[in-house]
LUMMARTOR-52745 format. One line per field, with one value per residue (C-alpha): residue number from 1; residue in three letters; x, y, z. Coordinates in nm, 2 decimals. Example, Ala and Ser with C-alpha at 12.3 -4.5 7.8 and 13.67 -1.06 7.14 Angstrom:
REM residues 2
resi <- [1:2]
resn <- [ALA:SER]
east <- [1.23:1.37]
north <- [-0.45:-0.11]
up <- [0.78:0.71]
END
This chain:
REM residues 324
resi <- [1:2:3:4:5:6:7:8:9:10:11:12:13:14:15:16:17:18:19:20:21:22:23:24:25:26:27:28:29:30:31:32:33:34:35:36:37:38:39:40:41:42:43:44:45:46:47:48:49:50:51:52:53:54:55:56:57:58:59:60:61:62:63:64:65:66:67:68:69:70:71:72:73:74:75:76:77:78:79:80:81:82:83:84:85:86:87:88:89:90:91:92:93:94:95:96:97:98:99:100:101:102:103:104:105:106:107:108:109:110:111:112:113:114:115:116:117:118:119:120:121:122:123:124:125:126:127:128:129:130:131:132:133:134:135:136:137:138:139:140:141:142:143:144:145:146:147:148:149:150:151:152:153:154:155:156:157:158:159:160:161:162:163:164:165:166:167:168:169:170:171:172:173:174:175:176:177:178:179:180:181:182:183:184:185:186:187:188:189:190:191:192:193:194:195:196:197:198:199:200:201:202:203:204:205:206:207:208:209:210:211:212:213:214:215:216:217:218:219:220:221:222:223:224:225:226:227:228:229:230:231:232:233:234:235:236:237:238:239:240:241:242:243:244:245:246:247:248:249:250:251:252:253:254:255:256:257:258:259:260:261:262:263:264:265:266:267:268:269:270:271:272:273:274:275:276:277:278:279:280:281:282:283:284:285:286:287:288:289:290:291:292:293:294:295:296:297:298:299:300:301:302:303:304:305:306:307:308:309:310:311:312:313:314:315:316:317:318:319:320:321:322:323:324]
resn <- [MET:SER:LYS:LEU:ILE:GLU:LEU:LEU:ARG:LYS:HIS:VAL:LEU:LEU:VAL:ILE:GLY:ILE:ILE:LEU:LEU:ILE:ALA:PRO:HIS:ILE:THR:SER:GLN:TYR:GLU:PHE:TYR:VAL:VAL:GLN:ARG:GLY:VAL:GLN:ASN:ALA:ILE:HIS:VAL:VAL:GLY:LEU:LEU:ILE:LEU:THR:GLY:TYR:GLY:GLY:MET:LEU:SER:MET:GLY:SER:ALA:ALA:LEU:LEU:ALA:VAL:GLY:ALA:TYR:ALA:TYR:GLY:ILE:LEU:LEU:VAL:LYS:PHE:GLY:LEU:SER:PRO:TRP:LEU:GLY:MET:ILE:LEU:ALA:THR:ALA:LEU:THR:THR:ILE:ILE:GLY:THR:GLY:LEU:ALA:PHE:PRO:SER:PHE:LYS:LEU:SER:GLY:PRO:PHE:LEU:VAL:ILE:THR:THR:ILE:GLY:PHE:GLY:GLU:ILE:VAL:ARG:ILE:LEU:LEU:LEU:ASN:LEU:GLU:PRO:ILE:THR:GLY:GLY:ALA:TYR:GLY:LEU:SER:GLY:PHE:ALA:LYS:LEU:PHE:PRO:ASN:VAL:GLN:TRP:VAL:TYR:TYR:PHE:MET:VAL:ILE:THR:LEU:ILE:PHE:VAL:ILE:ILE:GLY:THR:GLU:ARG:ILE:GLY:ARG:SER:ARG:LEU:GLY:LEU:ALA:LEU:LYS:ALA:ILE:ARG:GLN:ASP:GLU:VAL:VAL:ALA:GLU:SER:MET:GLY:ILE:ASP:VAL:ARG:ARG:ALA:LYS:LEU:VAL:ALA:PHE:SER:LEU:SER:ALA:MET:LEU:ALA:GLY:LEU:SER:GLY:VAL:PHE:LEU:ALA:ASN:LEU:THR:GLY:TYR:MET:SER:PRO:ASP:SER:PHE:THR:SER:ALA:GLU:SER:THR:THR:TYR:LEU:LEU:MET:VAL:VAL:MET:GLY:GLY:MET:GLN:SER:VAL:ILE:GLY:THR:VAL:ILE:SER:ALA:ILE:ILE:LEU:THR:GLY:LEU:PRO:GLU:VAL:LEU:ARG:PHE:LEU:SER:SER:SER:ARG:LEU:LEU:VAL:TYR:SER:LEU:ILE:LEU:LEU:ILE:TYR:LEU:ARG:LEU:ASN:TRP:VAL:LYS:SER:ASP:ASN:ALA:PHE:LEU:LYS:LEU:LEU:LYS:SER:ILE:THR:LYS:ARG:PHE:GLY:MET:TYR:THR:SER:SER:THR:GLU:PRO:GLY:ASN:ARG:SER]
east <- [9.22:9.32:9.02:9.12:9.48:9.35:9.12:9.41:9.62:9.34:9.28:9.62:9.63:9.30:9.43:9.74:9.54:9.31:9.60:9.78:9.47:9.40:9.77:9.75:9.47:9.65:10.01:10.19:10.34:10.69:10.55:10.33:10.64:10.81:10.51:10.52:10.88:10.79:10.53:10.76:11.04:10.79:10.71:11.08:11.16:10.87:11.04:11.36:11.17:11.09:11.46:11.62:11.34:11.19:11.49:11.77:11.97:12.14:12.15:12.34:12.25:11.89:11.96:12.11:11.79:11.60:11.83:11.77:11.39:11.41:11.67:11.51:11.17:11.34:11.55:11.25:11.05:11.32:11.53:11.26:10.95:10.74:10.42:10.46:10.25:10.44:10.76:10.66:10.58:10.91:11.12:10.98:11.03:11.39:11.47:11.31:11.53:11.85:11.75:11.68:12.04:12.16:12.01:12.26:12.56:12.34:12.34:12.70:12.75:12.59:12.65:12.92:13.03:12.68:12.68:13.01:12.87:12.57:12.79:12.99:12.67:12.57:12.90:12.89:12.55:12.65:12.97:12.77:12.53:12.81:13.00:12.72:12.66:12.50:12.23:12.20:12.32:12.61:12.68:12.43:12.15:11.84:11.52:11.25:11.03:10.66:10.47:10.21:9.95:9.94:9.87:10.13:9.84:9.71:10.05:10.04:9.70:9.82:10.12:9.91:9.67:9.98:10.13:9.81:9.80:10.18:10.12:9.84:10.03:10.35:10.16:10.00:10.34:10.47:10.20:10.24:10.46:10.71:10.72:10.76:11.04:11.22:11.20:11.34:11.62:11.69:11.72:11.94:11.98:12.13:11.85:11.59:11.73:11.74:11.37:11.29:11.27:11.38:11.63:11.73:11.37:11.28:11.58:11.51:11.15:11.26:11.52:11.26:10.99:11.23:11.37:11.02:10.91:11.24:11.19:10.83:10.95:11.21:10.94:10.75:11.07:11.12:10.76:10.80:11.13:11.13:11.51:11.76:12.13:12.38:12.45:12.10:12.17:12.49:12.56:12.46:12.11:12.11:12.22:11.92:11.68:11.82:11.79:11.42:11.36:11.56:11.38:11.05:11.09:11.26:10.94:10.67:10.53:10.33:10.63:10.85:10.60:10.58:10.95:11.01:10.77:10.91:11.28:11.21:11.05:11.27:11.57:11.33:11.17:11.51:11.62:11.58:11.89:12.11:12.45:12.35:12.07:12.25:12.40:12.06:11.91:12.18:12.13:11.75:11.82:12.08:11.84:11.57:11.80:11.94:11.60:11.57:11.23:11.36:11.38:11.00:10.82:10.61:10.84:10.62:10.33:10.56:10.67:10.31:10.24:10.55:10.44:10.09:10.22:10.44:10.14:9.90:9.68:9.76:9.65:9.73:9.37:9.43:9.68:9.56:9.49:9.43:9.07:8.81]
north <- [7.92:7.67:7.77:8.13:8.05:7.85:8.13:8.38:8.15:8.14:8.51:8.65:8.89:9.04:9.08:9.25:9.48:9.58:9.64:9.86:10.06:10.15:10.21:10.59:10.62:10.42:10.54:10.86:11.07:10.91:10.56:10.61:10.71:10.38:10.19:10.37:10.28:9.92:9.91:10.07:9.82:9.53:9.63:9.62:9.29:9.11:9.18:9.05:8.74:8.66:8.68:8.52:8.31:8.17:8.18:8.13:8.42:8.62:8.99:9.24:9.53:9.58:9.91:10.04:9.97:10.14:10.44:10.45:10.46:10.73:10.95:10.91:11.03:11.33:11.43:11.40:11.63:11.88:11.90:11.83:11.96:11.65:11.57:11.33:11.05:11.06:11.08:10.76:10.57:10.67:10.62:10.27:10.19:10.31:10.10:9.80:9.84:9.88:9.59:9.37:9.44:9.26:8.94:8.90:8.84:8.57:8.37:8.28:8.35:8.21:8.18:8.40:8.53:8.67:8.82:9.00:9.13:9.28:9.43:9.60:9.73:9.88:10.05:10.19:10.34:10.49:10.64:10.79:10.95:11.11:11.24:11.35:11.65:11.88:11.62:11.42:11.69:11.47:11.43:11.71:11.50:11.58:11.74:11.99:11.76:11.73:11.43:11.20:11.33:11.65:11.45:11.20:10.98:10.94:10.83:10.57:10.43:10.41:10.21:9.97:9.91:9.86:9.62:9.41:9.38:9.30:9.02:8.87:8.89:8.74:8.45:8.38:8.40:8.14:7.90:7.98:7.82:8.10:8.04:7.67:7.73:7.96:7.71:7.44:7.67:7.73:7.35:7.27:7.50:7.23:6.98:7.26:7.35:6.98:6.95:7.22:7.52:7.85:7.94:8.28:8.39:8.30:8.49:8.79:8.81:8.75:9.04:9.26:9.20:9.25:9.57:9.71:9.67:9.81:10.12:10.16:10.13:10.39:10.63:10.58:10.63:10.97:11.06:10.97:11.13:11.42:11.39:11.14:11.09:10.84:10.73:10.58:10.32:10.14:9.76:9.74:9.83:9.56:9.31:9.42:9.37:9.02:8.95:9.04:8.78:8.51:8.57:8.57:8.21:8.26:8.15:8.29:8.62:8.69:8.60:8.83:9.12:9.06:9.03:9.36:9.55:9.40:9.44:9.80:9.88:9.66:9.90:10.18:9.97:9.90:10.26:10.30:10.07:10.34:10.21:9.85:9.87:9.72:9.44:9.33:9.37:9.13:8.88:8.87:8.79:8.53:8.35:8.36:8.20:7.95:7.81:7.71:7.88:8.02:7.67:7.67:7.82:8.01:8.11:8.34:8.10:7.83:8.07:8.13:7.75:7.70:7.96:7.81:7.46:7.58:7.71:7.42:7.63:7.43:7.08:6.84:6.84:7.18:7.02:6.94:6.57:6.52:6.64:6.39]
up <- [11.74:11.48:11.26:11.29:11.17:10.88:10.78:10.79:10.57:10.31:10.31:10.40:10.11:10.22:10.58:10.46:10.24:10.52:10.76:10.51:10.42:10.78:10.87:10.81:11.07:11.35:11.32:11.39:11.10:11.13:11.18:10.87:10.67:10.78:10.66:10.33:10.28:10.37:10.09:9.85:9.93:9.90:9.54:9.47:9.63:9.47:9.14:9.29:9.40:9.03:8.94:9.24:9.41:9.09:8.86:9.10:8.95:9.23:9.17:9.38:9.15:9.25:9.43:9.11:8.92:9.19:9.15:8.77:8.82:9.09:8.91:8.57:8.72:8.89:8.58:8.34:8.56:8.66:8.34:8.08:8.25:8.19:8.39:8.69:8.53:8.20:8.39:8.59:8.26:8.09:8.40:8.45:8.08:8.08:8.39:8.22:7.91:8.12:8.35:8.04:7.93:8.24:8.11:7.83:8.07:8.24:7.92:7.98:8.35:8.66:9.03:9.18:8.83:8.77:9.12:9.05:8.72:8.90:9.17:8.90:8.74:9.07:9.12:8.76:8.82:9.16:9.01:8.72:8.96:9.15:8.85:8.62:8.84:8.59:8.53:8.86:9.11:9.20:9.57:9.65:9.52:9.32:9.44:9.33:9.13:9.15:9.30:9.14:9.39:9.59:9.91:10.02:10.16:9.81:9.69:9.97:9.87:9.51:9.62:9.82:9.53:9.30:9.55:9.57:9.19:9.18:9.44:9.24:8.92:9.06:9.22:8.88:8.71:8.96:8.85:8.48:8.21:8.26:8.64:8.59:8.34:8.57:8.85:8.62:8.53:8.90:8.96:8.65:8.35:8.12:8.19:8.15:7.81:7.70:7.79:7.54:7.77:7.60:7.87:7.71:7.67:8.03:8.16:7.95:8.08:8.44:8.43:8.25:8.51:8.80:8.65:8.57:8.94:9.05:8.83:8.95:9.31:9.24:9.12:9.44:9.64:9.47:9.56:9.92:9.99:9.74:9.73:9.59:9.68:9.54:9.90:9.92:9.64:9.76:9.74:10.11:10.01:9.74:10.02:10.23:9.94:9.88:10.25:10.24:9.97:10.15:10.48:10.31:10.19:9.85:9.66:9.88:9.74:10.06:10.28:10.08:10.12:10.50:10.52:10.34:10.56:10.88:10.79:10.69:11.02:11.25:11.27:11.37:11.64:11.78:11.77:12.14:12.18:12.04:11.95:12.01:11.76:11.46:11.68:11.81:11.46:11.32:11.60:11.53:11.17:11.25:11.50:11.24:10.98:11.22:11.30:10.93:10.88:10.55:10.40:10.38:10.08:10.32:10.60:10.79:10.79:10.92:11.19:11.29:11.30:11.51:11.77:11.79:11.83:12.11:12.30:12.21:11.97:11.66:11.59:11.31:11.20:11.03:10.79:10.44:10.41:10.78:10.78:10.87]
END
């Protein structure tokens, strides 16, 4: 059993990819939709991981960037008659530009002050979506736009492939000079700057990458739902996305992806509890946090190891450095 666990740890990305690729064949139509939303959320929160996990910059405006990507895609197709693929490229580019603008307040603000700034940005976007009714549809929402593929299953496979490339790219960023610079900024910005790190440039790139993935995820969201409403992009949604990063281990890309998929599906799994569903959901999250698994860089692998230790299936010989 210990050898199997070690094998899974080494090839966890391959295992996730295989499970996601066969998901359409082993789930019902509604369950498949939940999996699709989980993959779409995973792409978004991996971008948030770069910003918050690597760089230590808390953002509560991630749902607003998701909204920009989704609405920009829909407006470009409905109002301007662009093709879905060109709409995807332009919507992602626009979100990246807007998200990069959020980096400038971070040059002077940090901690709770930056959080308040991003909350304000999120509310500004939501209010604009509500009031620009001729363009966004206002409270009635926006619909009637074409999808990237005629078959929703093709959209899903495209999302899975995109997610795999995003995971690989983000892990490489974490080991690159940029990733190391962001981690140094997270520990102490003043010390990082005194050591020669270009703090402003690192923050600009982190916000840009996070916004780009948020915009791309927004395009996928528009393709999955076929309808957007301002109520889907509130600060509560931003809190959920941040929670996915925290529960995934803050610096673990794989952990964040697994966390996003699980937290997307968990409320639906608990739906049979009716009015008690949200209470049980909250208790599960609190228990998870209380057990301190999130302090590990690889929270879900630590959870797996804890379970196997409990049942005598894990031995210290599987730890690096303890091999004979």
